[in-house]
N, C-alpha and C positions, 0 to 999 in steps of 0.2 A: 531526603532519602531516595535512593534509586529504586526504580521498579524492579522487584526481584521475583524469583520463582519462575512461573511460566512466561514464555516469550509473549510480549504484548505488541499488538500492531495498531498503528494509528488509523482511526476510522473517521475522524472529523476534526475540524478546527472550530473551536468555540469562539464565535466572533464577538457578540455583545448581547446584553439583555434586550428583550423585546417586550415592551409594555411594562405594566407595574406588578404583575402577578407571578413573577419568577420564570417566565418563559425566556429561552435563549435562542439566538439564531446560530445554527451550526452549518458550516459548509462541509458537505459530505466528501470523504476521501475513500469511498468504497463504492463498488458497483451495485450493492444491495442495501441502500440506506433504510428501506422499509423494514427489513429484517433486523439490521443492526440497532436501529433506534426504536424498536417495537416496545410498547409498554411491558414492564416486568424485566427487561434486560438490564444488565449492570454495565457500567463504564467507569473508567478511572480518569481523572484529570491529571495531566502531566504538563510541565513547562517545557520550553524548547531544549533544555538540557537533559530531559528524560526523567527528571525528579518528580515523584508522585506528590501532587498537592492535595488530592482528596480522592476518596473512593473506598470501596465501590459505591457508586451512586446509582440508585434504581430509577429507571425512566418511568415516570408516571403517565405522561402524555407526549405524543409527537404527531407531527403532520408536515406534509410537504408545503413549502412556501417559496414560490418562484424557483430559483435554482438551489435553494437552501432548505433546511428543515427547522421547524420550531420545536424545541424540546423542553419539557418541564421535568424536574427531578423531584422525587418524593421527599417531602420535608423542606423543600426550598420554595416557600410560598410568596416571596416578594422579590422585587428587583434588587434590593440591597444584598440579598443572600448570594446572588449569582454574579454581581458586578466584579468581584475580585478574579473571576475566571476568564474575563474577556482576554482574548489573544492566546489562550492556551489550547492544548490538544486533548482529544478524547481517545482513549485506547481501550482495547479489549484483549483478553487472552486469545492467542491464535487458535487454540483448540475449540473455542466457542464459535468461531466463524465457519461458514460453509467452506470446506476444502476446495481448492481449485479443481475445475473439471478436467477431464481427460485432455491432455495437450496444453494445459495451462500451468502457470507457475506464479508464485508470489515474486515480485521484483527483487526483494532482498535475498531470495534463494539463488538468483542467477550467477552471482560471483562464484567462480570455481567450476561452472558447468563446462564439460568438454564439448568442443565443436568439431564435428566430423562432416565430410562431404557425403553425398549419396552413395559413393562406393565404399564408405567406411574409413577413408583416410583421415587421420587426425590433422586438423588445421590450427588448433590452438585451444586456449582456455579463456573463458570470460573473466576479465579482471575489473570490469566496471560497466555501468550503464548510465545513459543520459536521456532525459525526456526533452527532446528538441521539438521545435515547431513542426517538423516533418514526421514526428512520432518517436517511439522508443528506439534508441540506437545502442548497440552493444560494443564495448571495447574488448577486443580479442587479442591476446598475446600469442602471436604465431611463432614459428620456428626461427624466422629471420627478423621480423618486426611486428609491431602491433598494427591492427587495422580496425576500422569502425564498420560494423555490420548493422544495417537497418533491420529491426525486428519486424519484418513484414512477412505475411503468409506466403508470398511468392518466393521468398528466399529461405525462411525458416520453415522447413517442411514437417519436422516432427520435434516435439518437446517430450522427452522421457524424464519425468521428474524423479522417478525412483532410481534410475541409473545416472541422473544428473548429466544428461547429454542432450545436445541439440544436433539435429541432422539438417544440413543446409545445402542449398543450391546457390552458389555464389554468383553475383552479377559478373559479367565478363570484365576483366581488368581490375577487379577489386584487390586481388592478391597477385602481385607480379612474381613470377618465378625468376630468381636470379639476383 
């Protein structure tokens, strides 16, 4: 069954059971795992196709563990109960997460953002994004061709989430006229 209703965002990858008492290792895919994996919070387990496998599952205990988190779900007291979830993803409804701060945006929202220069001239529309070794890079469809724009603070000067607009100062030569 597909995840329906509220939009759910992926917050972690459930890697494998840890120990014998139902603890799981979770690789966090959120900037605030201490809030998302706090005891009492609920998560859903989905497969790579977005199908809900289980949930809501209430987090009973959690703690940081190296670069991961160890999470225990209420009612899942042994290793065999969580083994089937290895390699799946944890999601939560978007409205339960802390909204992006001023000047921030969820990555999935970037598609369709208008891109304008500091003078207000339209440069194009965001049609995709890539997480590359050098950082987040936006694919922008311009009037003559598409171009790639590094999502760096020296070039992306303002993010207006409500207006779905980015104000940018382009690096010299990024968009050739002609």
